[in-house]
VOKOLBA-339689 format. One record per residue (C-alpha): residue in one letter; x, y, z. Coordinates in steps of 0.1 Angstrom, whole numbers, plus 5000, padded with zeros to 4 digits. Layout:
// residues N
+--------+------+------+------+
| residu |   px |   py |   pz |
+--------+------+------+------+
|      A |    X |    Y |    Z |
...
+--------+------+------+------+
This chain:
// residues 228
+--------+------+------+------+
| residu |   px |   py |   pz |
+--------+------+------+------+
|      M | 8899 | 2296 | 8669 |
|      E | 8921 | 2281 | 8642 |
|      E | 8912 | 2246 | 8653 |
|      E | 8875 | 2254 | 8653 |
|      I | 8877 | 2267 | 8617 |
|      S | 8897 | 2237 | 8606 |
|      L | 8870 | 2214 | 8620 |
|      V | 8843 | 2234 | 8602 |
|      E | 8862 | 2231 | 8570 |
|      I | 8866 | 2194 | 8575 |
|      G | 8829 | 2190 | 8580 |
|      Q | 8822 | 2211 | 8549 |
|      V | 8845 | 2189 | 8528 |
|      L | 8828 | 2157 | 8541 |
|      I | 8793 | 2171 | 8535 |
|      K | 8803 | 2182 | 8500 |
|      R | 8816 | 2147 | 8491 |
|      W | 8789 | 2128 | 8509 |
|      K | 8781 | 2107 | 8478 |
|      L | 8816 | 2093 | 8477 |
|      L | 8815 | 2086 | 8515 |
|      I | 8784 | 2066 | 8510 |
|      F | 8789 | 2049 | 8476 |
|      L | 8824 | 2035 | 8481 |
|      P | 8819 | 2017 | 8514 |
|      I | 8786 | 2003 | 8502 |
|      L | 8802 | 1991 | 8470 |
|      A | 8832 | 1975 | 8488 |
|      S | 8809 | 1958 | 8513 |
|      A | 8787 | 1944 | 8485 |
|      L | 8817 | 1931 | 8466 |
|      V | 8832 | 1914 | 8497 |
|      Y | 8799 | 1900 | 8507 |
|      G | 8794 | 1885 | 8472 |
|      Y | 8829 | 1871 | 8470 |
|      S | 8827 | 1856 | 8505 |
|      A | 8793 | 1841 | 8498 |
|      Y | 8806 | 1825 | 8466 |
|      T | 8838 | 1811 | 8482 |
|      F | 8826 | 1804 | 8517 |
|      V | 8831 | 1768 | 8528 |
|      P | 8817 | 1758 | 8562 |
|      E | 8840 | 1739 | 8585 |
|      Y | 8825 | 1714 | 8610 |
|      V | 8846 | 1700 | 8639 |
|      S | 8838 | 1667 | 8657 |
|      S | 8859 | 1655 | 8686 |
|      S | 8860 | 1626 | 8711 |
|      T | 8881 | 1622 | 8743 |
|      I | 8896 | 1591 | 8757 |
|      I | 8911 | 1585 | 8791 |
|      V | 8942 | 1564 | 8797 |
|      M | 8949 | 1553 | 8832 |
|      P | 8985 | 1557 | 8842 |
|      F | 9010 | 1529 | 8849 |
|      T | 9007 | 1516 | 8884 |
|      E | 9036 | 1502 | 8904 |
|      E | 9036 | 1488 | 8939 |
|      I | 9067 | 1496 | 8959 |
|      E | 9080 | 1465 | 8976 |
|      D | 9076 | 1462 | 9014 |
|      S | 9057 | 1495 | 9017 |
|      G | 9024 | 1487 | 9001 |
|      V | 9024 | 1520 | 8983 |
|      V | 9011 | 1522 | 8948 |
|      R | 9028 | 1547 | 8925 |
|      H | 9010 | 1561 | 8894 |
|      D | 9036 | 1569 | 8867 |
|      V | 9017 | 1596 | 8848 |
|      D | 9047 | 1608 | 8828 |
|      S | 9055 | 1574 | 8814 |
|      T | 9019 | 1569 | 8804 |
|      R | 9018 | 1602 | 8786 |
|      Q | 9050 | 1594 | 8767 |
|      V | 9034 | 1561 | 8755 |
|      V | 9003 | 1579 | 8744 |
|      E | 9024 | 1605 | 8726 |
|      S | 9041 | 1577 | 8707 |
|      C | 9008 | 1562 | 8698 |
|      K | 8996 | 1596 | 8687 |
|      E | 9025 | 1598 | 8662 |
|      L | 9017 | 1563 | 8650 |
|      T | 8981 | 1573 | 8645 |
|      L | 8990 | 1604 | 8625 |
|      S | 9017 | 1587 | 8604 |
|      H | 9015 | 1585 | 8567 |
|      D | 9007 | 1547 | 8568 |
|      S | 8979 | 1552 | 8593 |
|      M | 8964 | 1580 | 8572 |
|      L | 8964 | 1556 | 8541 |
|      R | 8948 | 1529 | 8563 |
|      V | 8920 | 1552 | 8574 |
|      I | 8914 | 1564 | 8538 |
|      G | 8912 | 1528 | 8526 |
|      E | 8889 | 1517 | 8554 |
|      M | 8866 | 1546 | 8551 |
|      N | 8869 | 1551 | 8513 |
|      L | 8877 | 1588 | 8517 |
|      P | 8884 | 1610 | 8487 |
|      Y | 8916 | 1625 | 8503 |
|      S | 8953 | 1620 | 8500 |
|      A | 8973 | 1611 | 8531 |
|      Q | 8985 | 1646 | 8534 |
|      G | 8950 | 1660 | 8529 |
|      L | 8935 | 1638 | 8556 |
|      R | 8964 | 1647 | 8580 |
|      S | 8955 | 1684 | 8576 |
|      K | 8919 | 1676 | 8588 |
|      V | 8927 | 1657 | 8620 |
|      D | 8945 | 1665 | 8652 |
|      I | 8952 | 1647 | 8685 |
|      N | 8959 | 1666 | 8718 |
|      V | 8974 | 1647 | 8747 |
|      S | 8972 | 1662 | 8782 |
|      S | 8979 | 1642 | 8813 |
|      D | 8955 | 1613 | 8813 |
|      V | 8929 | 1627 | 8788 |
|      T | 8934 | 1627 | 8751 |
|      E | 8913 | 1645 | 8725 |
|      V | 8908 | 1633 | 8689 |
|      Q | 8895 | 1660 | 8666 |
|      A | 8884 | 1660 | 8629 |
|      T | 8874 | 1688 | 8607 |
|      D | 8854 | 1686 | 8574 |
|      S | 8829 | 1705 | 8553 |
|      D | 8805 | 1677 | 8559 |
|      P | 8794 | 1673 | 8595 |
|      E | 8786 | 1637 | 8591 |
|      K | 8820 | 1630 | 8576 |
|      A | 8838 | 1649 | 8604 |
|      Y | 8820 | 1627 | 8629 |
|      E | 8829 | 1595 | 8611 |
|      I | 8865 | 1604 | 8608 |
|      A | 8868 | 1614 | 8645 |
|      T | 8851 | 1581 | 8655 |
|      H | 8873 | 1560 | 8633 |
|      L | 8905 | 1577 | 8642 |
|      T | 8897 | 1573 | 8679 |
|      G | 8894 | 1536 | 8673 |
|      V | 8928 | 1535 | 8655 |
|      L | 8944 | 1554 | 8684 |
|      M | 8929 | 1531 | 8710 |
|      E | 8941 | 1501 | 8690 |
|      Y | 8977 | 1514 | 8691 |
|      I | 8975 | 1520 | 8728 |
|      T | 8960 | 1486 | 8737 |
|      D | 8978 | 1464 | 8712 |
|      T | 9011 | 1481 | 8706 |
|      A | 9017 | 1498 | 8740 |
|      R | 8999 | 1471 | 8760 |
|      L | 8979 | 1495 | 8781 |
|      E | 8945 | 1480 | 8790 |
|      N | 8929 | 1508 | 8810 |
|      V | 8917 | 1529 | 8780 |
|      Q | 8881 | 1541 | 8779 |
|      I | 8861 | 1566 | 8758 |
|      L | 8853 | 1595 | 8780 |
|      N | 8832 | 1615 | 8755 |
|      P | 8823 | 1599 | 8722 |
|      A | 8823 | 1620 | 8690 |
|      T | 8790 | 1636 | 8679 |
|      V | 8777 | 1651 | 8647 |
|      P | 8783 | 1689 | 8649 |
|      S | 8752 | 1710 | 8644 |
|      S | 8769 | 1742 | 8633 |
|      P | 8802 | 1752 | 8616 |
|      V | 8830 | 1767 | 8635 |
|      N | 8835 | 1795 | 8609 |
|      E | 8800 | 1809 | 8612 |
|      G | 8794 | 1835 | 8585 |
|      F | 8816 | 1862 | 8571 |
|      G | 8802 | 1893 | 8587 |
|      L | 8836 | 1903 | 8600 |
|      N | 8850 | 1905 | 8565 |
|      V | 8821 | 1928 | 8554 |
|      A | 8826 | 1950 | 8584 |
|      V | 8864 | 1953 | 8578 |
|      A | 8858 | 1961 | 8541 |
|      F | 8832 | 1988 | 8550 |
|      V | 8856 | 2005 | 8575 |
|      L | 8886 | 2004 | 8552 |
|      A | 8865 | 2017 | 8523 |
|      L | 8852 | 2045 | 8545 |
|      M | 8887 | 2055 | 8554 |
|      I | 8898 | 2055 | 8518 |
|      S | 8867 | 2075 | 8507 |
|      V | 8875 | 2102 | 8533 |
|      A | 8911 | 2104 | 8521 |
|      L | 8899 | 2106 | 8485 |
|      A | 8874 | 2134 | 8495 |
|      F | 8902 | 2155 | 8508 |
|      L | 8924 | 2147 | 8478 |
|      F | 8897 | 2158 | 8454 |
|      E | 8891 | 2189 | 8474 |
|      H | 8928 | 2197 | 8473 |
|      L | 8930 | 2192 | 8436 |
|      D | 8898 | 2212 | 8429 |
|      N | 8910 | 2248 | 8422 |
|      T | 8878 | 2260 | 8406 |
|      I | 8858 | 2289 | 8421 |
|      K | 8821 | 2282 | 8425 |
|      T | 8808 | 2307 | 8452 |
|      A | 8814 | 2342 | 8464 |
|      D | 8831 | 2328 | 8495 |
|      D | 8856 | 2311 | 8472 |
|      V | 8865 | 2344 | 8456 |
|      Q | 8872 | 2360 | 8489 |
|      K | 8890 | 2330 | 8502 |
|      Y | 8913 | 2322 | 8472 |
|      L | 8916 | 2357 | 8455 |
|      G | 8914 | 2379 | 8485 |
|      V | 8890 | 2404 | 8469 |
|      Q | 8856 | 2416 | 8478 |
|      V | 8826 | 2405 | 8458 |
|      L | 8807 | 2435 | 8444 |
|      G | 8777 | 2415 | 8432 |
|      V | 8764 | 2381 | 8424 |
|      I | 8742 | 2372 | 8394 |
|      P | 8715 | 2349 | 8408 |
|      E | 8708 | 2316 | 8391 |
|      I | 8675 | 2317 | 8372 |
|      E | 8653 | 2286 | 8376 |
|      E | 8637 | 2270 | 8345 |
|      E | 8602 | 2279 | 8357 |
|      D | 8612 | 2316 | 8361 |
|      R | 8625 | 2317 | 8325 |
|      R | 8592 | 2305 | 8312 |
|      Q | 8573 | 2332 | 8330 |
+--------+------+------+------+
């Protein structure tokens, strides 16, 4: 019985403070939406993959050909570090006339090496620029592999393309989180205001807080009744 009464009282408090429960979440959602829309910068990702055939070695007198995958991967890893080095970033910036520093460009690119397939990835707010950077960086990596490491069996498996949509599509999640948090805060404020409000407004309040019976209630006279 006590739990049922408590739930009823909770519902009464929430109904009583309904304006706060509606206004605060809507206001927070609107503010977050406006801020996100103003500061939102789309990010486009373009990537290409290349395949590097492993070293081959024929074992004498057996006719068996061994593919040294580990050695090939180590070479590609070394070429990756050369491609992402400070000097290479400056080279790419100069060749493409990019408005970035070497550190800024380095933060926009990445190379992932796995077995015989290597992915070159570029991120930019301009989809065309992301495509151009990925394509150019792929060429630099392949140059290091063929000219420096002397590996000839290097081919482009999937060339880079111009991305059609950003990877960070919209900011609906931010608005949803802001709405939920504001709703939780408004509920807490509703109970805080109710706790601090010690005024007596109804006959039920008299019985509840003072413990006395109400002998009579003066009805509220409407404005129309006064005129009559």
